[in-house]
LOLUMVO-133045 format. One record per residue (C-alpha): x negated, z negated, y negated. Coordinates in steps of 0.05 Angstrom, whole numbers, padded with zeros to 5 digits, always signed. Last residue first. Layout:
<vonus>
XZY...
</vonus>
This chain:
<vonus>
+00205-00875-00126+00233-00816-00166+00301-00790-00187+00330-00736-00232+00398-00714-00260+00444-00756-00216+00519-00746-00215+00580-00788-00196+00561-00856-00223+00501-00900-00214+00536-00968-00207+00574-00948-00144+00510-00932-00105+00531-00926-00032+00602-00899-00040+00589-00875-00111+00541-00822-00085+00592-00793-00036+00562-00778+00031+00534-00713+00060+00517-00735+00113+00543-00772+00175+00490-00745+00222+00421-00736+00189+00406-00668+00159+00359-00623+00196+00287-00604+00183+00257-00644+00241+00227-00691+00190+00298-00713+00175+00334-00703+00108+00390-00745+00080+00443-00712+00037+00478-00733-00027+00546-00724-00058+00575-00721-00128+00539-00658-00153+00483-00645-00103+00433-00702-00093+00379-00697-00040+00350-00761-00011+00286-00754+00030+00264-00796+00089+00198-00823+00114+00229-00893+00114+00177-00930+00072+00158-00866+00036+00226-00855+00004+00226-00783-00020+00269-00767-00081+00312-00707-00098+00355-00686-00156+00407-00634-00177+00396-00585-00120+00427-00517-00131+00470-00466-00094+00503-00510-00042+00564-00473-00014+00522-00442+00042+00513-00511+00076+00446-00546+00067+00401-00552+00128+00333-00557+00095+00321-00483+00110+00381-00471+00065+00336-00485+00005+00309-00415+00016+00237-00400+00033+00168-00417+00011+00132-00396-00052+00063-00429-00054+00041-00455-00121-00021-00425-00152-00063-00473-00193-00056-00505-00262-00031-00569-00228-00049-00582-00156-00013-00584-00089+00054-00554-00107+00097-00528-00050+00156-00486-00076+00230-00486-00059+00280-00432-00071+00342-00434-00115+00294-00471-00162+00265-00531-00126+00197-00565-00130+00163-00598-00071+00102-00641-00085+00041-00647-00041-00014-00698-00024+00011-00705+00047+00014-00781+00046+00040-00778-00026+00102-00739-00008+00131-00715-00074+00199-00697-00099+00227-00644-00146+00293-00620-00174+00322-00564-00217+00256-00533-00240+00268-00478-00291+00246-00409-00267+00177-00377-00275+00140-00416-00221+00071-00388-00205+00038-00414-00269+00056-00487-00256+00017-00525-00310+00023-00475-00367+00089-00446-00341+00121-00515-00349+00109-00514-00424+00064-00570-00449+00052-00645-00449-00001-00698-00442+00007-00773-00437-00048-00826-00428-00016-00895-00425-00046-00922-00361-00109-00880-00363-00162-00932-00345-00122-00970-00294-00091-00908-00262-00031-00862-00267-00034-00804-00317+00032-00787-00350+00049-00713-00351+00105-00687-00395+00131-00618-00377+00177-00567-00409+00238-00532-00382+00257-00606-00376+00210-00634-00323+00174-00702-00320+00109-00703-00281+00075-00768-00259+00001-00755-00254-00050-00770-00201-00038-00708-00160+00032-00685-00175+00080-00745-00174+00153-00724-00185+00209-00724-00236+00265-00673-00245+00316-00646-00294+00304-00699-00347+00350-00729-00399+00340-00743-00473+00399-00774-00510+00355-00826-00545+00310-00769-00571+00239-00796-00569+00214-00739-00526+00240-00685-00573+00249-00624-00530+00198-00568-00539+00221-00510-00581+00238-00451-00538+00192-00391-00535+00235-00328-00531+00246-00303-00460+00198-00254-00430+00238-00203-00390+00206-00170-00330+00190-00230-00287+00135-00238-00234+00120-00192-00175+00128-00232-00111+00161-00295-00136+00202-00251-00183+00231-00215-00122+00254-00281-00091+00280-00309-00157+00323-00247-00169+00348-00248-00097+00373-00320-00099+00401-00310-00169+00447-00253-00147+00433-00183-00173+00490-00161-00218+00537-00106-00193+00594-00077-00235+00582-00002-00231+00552-00001-00161+00610-00041-00132+00591-00085-00073+00618-00081-00002+00593-00127+00053+00541-00117+00107+00510-00175+00144+00435-00189+00135+00439-00232+00071+00388-00198+00024+00441-00185-00030+00452-00260-00033+00521-00292-00032+00516-00312+00042+00450-00349+00028+00409-00348+00092+00364-00294+00062+00332-00236+00099+00260-00216+00084+00233-00189+00018+00171-00145+00011+00190-00087-00035+00213-00043+00022+00255-00101+00047+00290-00104-00021+00298-00029-00015+00340-00042+00047+00388-00086+00008+00396-00039-00051+00406+00020-00003+00460-00016+00038+00500-00036-00023+00492+00032-00057+00510+00072+00005+00579+00039+00010+00603+00050+00081+00657+00044+00058+00664+00060-00017+00615+00109-00047+00615+00139+00022+00568+00147+00080+00599+00164+00147+00553+00130+00197+00518+00171+00250+00467+00188+00197+00436+00119+00206+00395+00105+00144+00319+00097+00147+00277+00065+00093+00201+00069+00088+00161+00013+00054+00105+00015+00106+00113+00076+00150+00039+00095+00141+00007+00041+00098+00040-00022+00072+00102-00053+00041+00152-00082+00092+00194-00034+00133+00267-00013+00127+00330-00011+00168+00399+00021+00165+00471+00015+00189+00462-00026+00252+00530-00037+00286+00577+00017+00261+00570+00088+00288+00511+00101+00336+00460+00049+00357+00399+00067+00316+00331+00073+00348+00273+00027+00328+00213+00062+00361+00200+00100+00295+00221+00169+00321+00278+00188+00275+00340+00200+00317+00404+00191+00276+00375+00211+00209+00379+00198+00134+00309+00186+00106+00278+00149+00047+00202+00151+00044+00174+00095-00001+00102+00100-00025+00107+00175-00031+00080+00237+00005+00094+00310-00009+00156+00336-00044+00208+00319-00097+00180+00256-00127+00222+00198-00153+00186+00147-00197+00201+00073-00194+00174+00021-00243+00169-00053-00227+00161-00112-00273+00216-00155-00241+00288-00170-00262+00315-00102-00283+00266-00067-00236+00304-00095-00176+00374-00074-00200+00343-00008-00221+00323+00010-00150+00396+00011-00126+00417+00048-00189+00366+00104-00178+00383+00106-00104+00457+00115-00119+00446+00167-00174+00405+00210-00127+00456+00205-00071+00515+00221-00117+00478+00279-00149+00460+00309-00081+00534+00306-00062+00556+00257-00008+00571+00259+00067+00520+00314+00079+00466+00260+00073+00404+00275+00032+00328+00270+00036+00289+00221-00006+00221+00211-00039+00196+00147-00072+00139+00128-00118+00121+00057-00139+00091+00035-00205+00077-00039-00193+00012-00022-00157-00007-00077-00109+00057-00068-00070+00076-00130-00030+00060-00160+00037+00057-00236+00041-00008-00272+00029+00023-00340+00015+00078-00328+00067+00152-00332+00053+00164-00257+00044+00140-00243+00114+00197-00283+00145+00218-00237+00202+00265-00277+00248+00326-00244+00216+00303-00179+00247+00311-00115+00204+00368-00072+00229+00416-00088+00172+00488-00106+00189+00557-00086+00213+00589-00149+00242+00596-00158+00317+00544-00214+00321+00583-00255+00269+00646-00252+00312+00606-00270+00374+00582-00333+00340+00652-00352+00317+00681-00343+00387+00628-00384+00422+00564-00356+00452+00530-00423+00466+00466-00452+00435+00510-00504+00401+00485-00500+00329+00550-00499+00290+00545-00438+00246+00505-00433+00181+00484-00361+00194+00410-00377+00205+00426-00439+00246+00472-00399+00292+00418-00347+00303+00366-00400+00319+00415-00434+00366+00428-00368+00402+00352-00361+00407+00346-00429+00440+00404-00415+00487+00369-00350+00509+00303-00386+00520+00339-00440+00561+00369-00386+00606+00300-00357+00617+00271-00426+00634+00327-00436+00683+00302-00376+00720+00312-00302+00734+00348-00278+00672+00319-00208+00667+00247-00182+00668+00249-00159+00596+00275-00227+00575+00238-00233+00509+00283-00255+00451+00252-00232+00386+00308-00258+00341+00339-00194+00312+00332-00141+00365+00325-00185+00427+00380-00232+00404+00428-00174+00392+00410-00142+00460
</vonus>
């Protein structure tokens, strides 16, 4: 049932053949990969433990927020209407939803308006039976679910009234903030520290700060709210100058430092250098680039914030993809320091603090990694800022 709900397993006719058993094992493997478990395809103790956790009812297999034309609200002023749970006072419910929406509007240019009657973009409803073909399962289990932006039920949020909602457990703020992320167009994150991680955990409404993974995800959809003051460009002749990332983009070698220097490659433009703020050349990427690498045979470069982006051309839209955990990194990795693709081997080195990882085309790390940087490159030291081939 878990795999059917959250990973689209189709065994409506039962397990009648070896092919059906293989399909189940494949879906178990997908679930284990999502939660950072050992990918065995078997229902071991750790896998069952994760399956028993209280969680959101949206499938983990839904990745609508990673697509170039992903659903989002065209109008950044969004209306919502709510009913109430008898477990809390009206004031507590209203304050909770206002705070849950505010954590998103604090980092993205969104405005939320509550209406008291009629229709709204986001309809928030407490109910046990609610007629959307996605029934709840009674106390515990699935706590709530929501729908991506769109017409009809698009954006709506449903809370299971069979739960006992509290300001503590089950904390309405935590669940509401997560579900409203879905209403705005976000899918689940593999990052255990992210608000959009599918399993429930308590968060205090008064002390909560939106994690970086979630902030970057919502900003990829709607942009940033706060415009930072313009920083003076780094002095390129400074002997202490370092770079955050280096990669080929088109016919130019790009150097990143919250700013970009572009050196044209070619016999007639050998020493041509242009420079400017990163947002000028990569208008879709509002956060500093931590690492980047290019694959010349594909004509693309990958740039990393806490997400990764595909860049095909400067001054054009970059495509927001998914979490860095899709590359097989463990949950403890929050940021990539440097990356470089070695064309001769078809492999990519990723450097994280004092270790490095090797990536396969099958989107999984090679056996035996990570390894200490100084073990294989003792002359380099313990940390790499940027690398290119």
